C-alpha positions in Angstrom: 178.2 40.3 153.2 175.7 37.8 151.7 172.7 39.7 149.6 169.4 40.2 151.7 166.1 39.1 150.4 165.3 42.3 149.4 168.7 42.8 147.7 167.7 39.8 146.1 164.8 42.2 144.9 165.7 44.9 143.5 168.9 43.6 142.1 166.9 40.9 139.9 166.9 42.1 135.9 163.9 39.9 136.0 160.9 38.5 137.8 159.6 35.0 137.1 156.6 33.8 139.4 155.1 31.2 140.2 151.4 31.0 140.0 149.9 28.7 142.6 150.2 29.3 145.9 152.0 32.5 145.4 149.2 35.2 143.4 146.5 32.2 143.5 144.7 31.2 146.5 143.8 27.6 144.4 145.9 25.5 146.7 142.8 23.7 148.3 140.7 23.7 145.2 143.8 21.9 143.9 143.1 19.3 146.7 139.5 19.5 146.6 139.1 18.5 143.1 142.0 15.4 143.3 139.9 14.1 146.5 137.0 14.3 144.2 138.6 12.5 141.3 139.8 10.3 143.4 136.4 9.3 145.6 135.1 6.7 143.6 138.2 4.7 144.2 137.8 5.6 148.0 140.8 7.8 148.0 141.1 11.0 150.4 144.0 12.5 150.2 144.6 14.6 154.0 145.3 18.0 153.8 149.0 17.8 155.7 149.7 14.7 153.3 148.7 16.7 150.2 150.5 20.2 151.0 153.7 18.5 151.3 153.5 15.9 148.9 151.2 16.8 146.3 151.8 20.6 146.3 154.9 20.8 147.7 156.8 18.2 146.7 154.9 17.7 142.7 154.2 13.9 143.7 151.3 13.7 142.2 148.8 10.5 141.7 151.5 8.3 141.2 153.5 9.2 144.5 150.5 8.8 146.3 149.4 5.6 144.8 153.5 4.4 145.3 153.6 5.6 149.0 150.0 3.8 149.8 150.7 0.5 147.6 147.5 1.4 146.1 146.8 -0.4 142.8 143.6 -0.4 140.5 143.8 3.7 139.9 144.1 4.8 136.5 146.3 8.0 137.3 146.1 9.3 133.7 142.4 9.1 134.3 142.3 10.8 137.6 144.1 13.7 136.6 141.9 14.3 133.4 139.1 14.3 135.7 141.1 16.6 138.1 141.7 19.1 135.7 138.0 18.9 134.2 136.6 19.6 137.6 139.1 22.4 138.3 138.9 24.5 135.1 134.9 24.2 136.4 136.0 26.0 139.6 137.6 28.9 137.6 134.9 28.9 135.1 132.5 29.7 138.0 135.0 32.3 139.9 135.1 30.3 142.4 139.2 30.7 143.0 140.6 33.7 144.3 144.0 35.8 144.0 146.5 35.9 146.9 145.2 39.0 149.4 147.7 41.7 147.6 148.7 40.0 144.3 146.4 42.0 142.0 148.4 44.7 143.2 151.8 43.5 143.0 151.0 42.8 139.9 150.0 46.0 139.1 153.2 47.5 140.7 156.0 45.2 139.1 154.2 45.1 135.4 154.2 49.0 134.8 158.0 48.7 135.5 157.9 45.9 133.2 159.8 47.6 130.4 162.6 48.1 132.4 162.6 45.1 134.5 160.2 42.0 132.5 157.7 39.9 134.0 156.7 36.7 133.6 154.6 33.7 135.2 156.2 30.6 135.2 153.6 27.9 136.2 152.5 24.3 136.1 149.1 25.1 135.0 148.3 25.8 131.9 148.2 29.5 130.6 144.4 29.4 129.9 143.5 29.1 133.5 146.2 31.3 134.8 144.2 34.3 132.3 141.5 33.5 133.3 142.3 34.1 137.0 144.3 36.8 136.9 141.8 38.4 134.8 138.9 37.7 137.9 140.8 39.1 140.0 141.3 42.5 138.7 144.9 41.9 137.8 147.0 42.5 134.7 148.4 39.8 132.7 151.8 39.5 132.2 153.9 37.4 129.6 152.9 33.6 130.8 154.5 30.0 130.7 152.4 27.6 131.4 152.5 24.0 131.9 151.2 22.9 128.6 153.8 20.6 126.8 156.4 20.9 129.5 157.9 18.7 131.9 156.7 19.7 135.2 159.0 21.3 138.3 160.7 20.1 139.9 161.9 19.6 135.8 164.1 23.4 135.2 161.8 23.1 131.4 159.7 25.8 132.4 161.8 28.4 134.1 164.5 27.7 131.4 161.9 28.7 128.9 160.9 31.4 131.0 164.5 32.4 131.2 164.5 32.2 127.1 160.9 34.3 127.1 162.9 37.0 129.2 166.1 36.7 127.3 168.5 37.4 130.6 171.1 35.2 131.9 169.9 32.8 134.7 172.0 34.6 137.6 170.3 37.8 136.7 166.9 37.3 137.2 164.6 35.9 140.1 162.3 33.2 140.8 159.7 33.7 143.4 158.0 30.1 144.5 156.5 28.6 147.2 157.2 25.2 147.4 159.8 22.7 146.8 159.2 21.3 143.8 159.5 25.0 142.9 162.8 25.7 144.6 164.2 22.7 143.0 163.2 23.5 139.6 164.9 27.4 139.8 168.1 26.2 141.1 168.0 23.5 138.8 167.7 26.4 135.8 170.6 28.1 137.8 168.2 31.1 139.0 168.0 32.5 142.6 164.9 31.5 143.9 162.7 33.8 146.9 160.3 32.0 149.1 156.8 33.0 150.0 156.1 31.2 152.9 152.2 30.6 153.1 149.4 28.8 155.3 150.1 25.7 153.8 153.9 25.6 153.4 154.6 27.3 156.7 156.2 24.1 158.8 157.9 22.3 155.7 161.8 22.6 155.6 162.1 24.1 152.3 165.5 25.7 151.6 165.0 28.9 149.0 168.2 31.7 149.1 166.0 34.2 151.0 162.2 33.9 152.4 159.1 36.2 152.8 156.1 35.6 155.2 153.7 36.2 152.4 153.4 39.4 149.6 153.7 42.1 151.8 157.4 42.4 152.1 157.6 42.1 147.9 154.9 44.8 147.8 156.9 47.0 149.8 159.4 46.2 147.7 157.4 47.2 144.2 156.1 50.2 146.0 159.7 51.7 146.3 160.7 50.4 143.0 157.5 52.5 141.9 158.3 55.2 143.9 161.7 55.3 141.8 160.7 56.0 138.6 158.4 59.1 139.9 159.6 62.3 138.3 
C-alpha cells in the first residue's frame, strides 16, 4: 500500500520547509514589488501569470521578457530594484506569516532534537529571520538563496540535507511550487505540496498534497502528544 500524506510526515527523519507561500504570506508582495520595479518600463504582470510563471515555475524576469518578446530591459537591474523594495516591506512589517505557521514551527522545533527542521528557500536568510521574528515564530536552521542556484535546481535542498546530515529518502520537503517540487525530486527527497489560494488551479505533481497547513498542524500536535509524559 502506498504511503499516505500523514505517513510521509510521521515517517520523515527530518523536515525541510519552503518559506514563501508555505510559511509566509509573501507572494502578493513579491508580485507587487516586481511590478513596481517594472513600472518604469511600462510592464505589469497580471496575478494569474505571476502565480504560474514567476512564483510556481520560477521563470522570473528573464522568462517574462522571453515569453512576451520584450527588449531594452535589464533583468538584473529589475531584480535589484525589486529586492530593495521587498526588503523595505519586510522592515516595515508589511508581510505576515501564514495563519498557523508560527504554531506549526513551535511544534516542530520543539522536537528538533529528535527530528531536525530546516527552512530551505530562494529568499535570503536575513529576510526569513526578520519575518519569523516579526511573526512570533522560532527560527530554525535556514538555508537561504545566497550564493546557491535557485530552485528548480536542487542545490538548496542538497545543502539542507548536508546541514541536517540525513539521507534524502528519509527527509520530507514541504513545498507549494512546481519549481520546489522539481528541486526536491532532483535532490531525491519526497515532497508534500501545500495547496494555497495562489497555486490551487495549477497542475503540480507532488508525492502528496494538503489544503493549507491544517493537516500539518494536526500531525505536528500528534507528534508532540506522543512525547508528553
